[in-house]
N, C-alpha and C positions, 0 to 999 in steps of 0.2 A: 232440300234432303240434304240428312248428314250423312261421313262418307260411309260407303259401302268397302269394306275387305271381305275380298271373297279369299282371302286365306284359310276364313272360314267356312263361308258361302252360306251363313244359314239365317236364319228370320231374326232375330235378336239384330245381325250386323245390321237388318237393312233397317229393321223399323225402333230401334233403339237403342243403336247406333250413338255415342257420346252422351246418353243419359236425355237424351231429347224426345221418349216419348210422350211425355209431362204436359211440353212445346206443342203437340201438333192440335192445332186447332180443330174441333170438330165442329161440322157442319151436319144441316137437313136435308138431303137430295129425297125426292120425287122417284118411288118406284120405277115409274116411270120413263126415269133419266136416263137407270142402271140396263147395261147388258150382263150378260156373265160372261166367262172367261172362255177364247175359245179352244175348243180340246180340254173344256176341263176333264180329270181323269175324278174328281172325286162325285159319287154319285149323287145326287140329292130322291131323294127315296122320302113314297106317303108311304111310313111305318109308325109303331107307335113312339119313337124318340120324337120325330115331327107334328104327331100332333103334342104332344106334352112342353113341347117348345113353341109350338101357338097357343094354347094355352098357359103358359110360363107371358107373352107379351102380350095377350091380350087382359091379363090380372096386371103385369110390373111394366107393358114397354120392352123394349129394347136397352139393355142395361150396356151389352158392349158393341163400341158400331162397329158397324164393315168396315175393311179398308179399298180403296178403290184407285183408280189412276183414270185420270183424265182421255177420254176414248176420240169422238167428233161431234161436233154440232151441239156441246151443251148435253152431250151423255158421259157414263164413265164405266169404265167396266170393272166389276167386281172382281178385287185378287182372293180376298178374306172373309166368310160373310154368304156365302150362295145358299144357307140352311137358314140363318137368320131374315135372310131377305124372301125366300120362297113362305116363310110362317109368318113373316111380316104381310105378305098379300093373303096369304089365308085369313089373320085373324082383322083383316077389312081395315088394315092402313095402305095410310098413301104413300106416304114421306119414313125416312128411316136414321137415326143418327150417322153418319161417316165422314172420316177420314182420309182428305185426298192426299195421296203420293204421288210426285213429279220418278214415275219408275220408268229404265225402259226393259225392252223384251224379256232378258236373262234374269234381272234383278226381278220384274215380277215373276214369273215361271221360279224362283227359289222362295219368294215371301210366300206363295199360291200356296207349294210343297210343305212347307216347314210348317204353316199355318194351321194345317190339317193333319198331319204326322201321328200330333200328340193324343187326338180321336181312338178312347179304347177298343171301339172296334170295326178295324179296318175289310173288305171287302180283297179278295189276292190280286183282283181286277186292278184295283184302287191304288192298291201299292204298286207290281206292276207300273202302272203309267207314271206313279208319280216318280214314281225314281229315275224312268229313262228319263221324263219332259226335268227333272234337277241336273242329273246327271248329264246328260246335252247340253242345257245353260251353264253346265262349270266351265266344262271342254270348251265351248264359245268364250269364255269369260280368261280361259288358259291366258299368261303370256299377255295381257292386253296390255297399250301399254298408260298409263299413272292418268291416274281419275280424279280428281281434288286433291290434288297430292299426296294420292293414295297408291303404290303399283297393286293391281290385280292379279293373284296369281294363285294358283292352284296347283298341288304336291303335281309330281311324274306320273302319279296313278290318280285319275279324279276317283275313281271306283275307290280304292281303300280308303281314301277320302269322306267318299261320302257312306263307306261303313264305318267310321270314325263319330260320322257325326251322329248317327243313326240308332248305332248299339245292335246293327245286324253283321253278322262276317259278308265278306267281301265275296263269298263263294255263294251263301246265300242269297244276298242279293243280285249275284248273276242270273241264281236260277229264279227270281220272280222276276229278271228283263226276259224269259225264255217265256213266260208269261204271255208276253209282249205279241209272239208269233204264234198266237192261236186264230181260230176264226175265233167269231163268234158265240156261237153255239157248244161251242168246248167248253170257251171261257166264261160262258152263264152257268155253264153245270157244273165249274171250280167256282164259282161263289158261291153256286146253290147247298154244296157240298157233296154234290151227288156225284162227285170225279176229283179223287183224291190227287192232290196239289204233286206230291211226289210223280205218278200216273199224267197228271197235267203237262206236267213240265219234259217227259218225256216223250209223250205225243208232239210237244212244240215241234220237235227236229224234224214233223211227215212233212208235205210238201203242201200247197196251199189245199191240192187238187184231191192228193189221199187224205187230209182231215176232212172235206167234205166228204167224199166213198163211207167215210165212217160215221161222220155225221147221220147218213141215212141210213149204215146199218143199223146204230143204237137206238133209230125210231123202234124198232121190233127187240130187238136188243139190250142188256145193260151194260153197263159203260163197259171201258176192259179195267182187268188189275195191271199193277205196276206190270208184270211178270207176262201178259199179254202186250201192254204196249212196250214194252225191252224186245218183246217178239216182231212186234210191227215197225221197230226201227231198225233192227236187222234187214228187215226184208226191203224195207225202202233205202236204204241203202245199198241193196246189191240192184235196186230198182226192180223189183219183184212183189212189191205192194198193189195188187188190183184189189178190185171191190172184194173178187169171190175168196182170195188172201182173208182179207178182212175179215168175212161173214166166216171165211172157216176156226180160225185164231179164235173169234168171240163165241161161236159151240163148244169150244172147248170149252172140256171140268173142270171149274174152280177148283182150288185145294182148298177142304173145310178147314177150318181155324178149329184147334182142339183146344178146350178149356178143361180145366180140371180144379175143382172147388174142394178144398177139406176145412170141415167144422173142426169151429173151434176146441169141441166138444173131442175131436182125437187128435189133436196134436197136443194137448193140453196131458194126454196120455203119457206123452214120450217127452215131453219137455217142461217143465220146471216155471215158476209162476215168476220166476225173476227175466228169463227172455223175451228177450225182444222180438217185435217182428218180422225188425232186420235179422238178429240172432237165428230166427227161424228159418228164416228164407237160406243166409251162409250155410245154415247148418245140413238143409235140404243138398241145395246142389253142390255141396263135398260129395255126399255118400249119395248121390246120384253119380257123380262124378269118379269115384272109386268103385262103385257097381259097371258102371260101362268100361272101366280098364279091366273090370275080371272076367268081361262080357267077348270082350276083346280078342 
């Protein structure tokens, strides 16, 4: 196993350190030898993408080997390649190419997360639990003694380091972490885009019992808006959020969003052809600000 530099704490450090990727031996393992990673944060969905992957494997085989680590009794735990493994099973294969890595629990968690975060579409719940899994691994690794002549260390703030690696802000990562406090029905609604992300974050501060009451209430009502979630949060802080209060808040009329559309023919009467859409917008806002000042 190559050197593991926790200062970066990334997939590249584990899998490609010292340019050893090309030296990894690819073996063929029986699908029956494989077990999924425990508490895998990434879902293996039977969707159109899975169907496309199955078709590709039937036609060309598995082009990129999965990554596993020894588990027990001749079995191996999947670290990267859960979807390829499932698609291979659906395609009728009984073997799959794999690279076996000798990794501890924290190294495995980091590799698992980093090898999946590159995917174009990730559900909010997947990001939330992936960030939690990696952050916990990074914190455990912080300040460890030397390992293979390498001092394993993470900066003082592991969340800031994770933000640097992922390109997310530290605040946004914290907001994703809040989703891990949601009960499953509310988290599912968030994944299904029936519950807005900001609203879900606000609801995550409710107790589990309060969230269960809300889940029951929205079986016959629409999910709450952000304003309603904020109101529930305030009642929760004062320990006054009951089932009746939740129903009362949900029954409040939500403010309708006003949308004004101006046709290009109308705008062309007042703006020269040389004006861009941004220039028109800025001019209209300026005129409205002046009008607001006159009315005040």
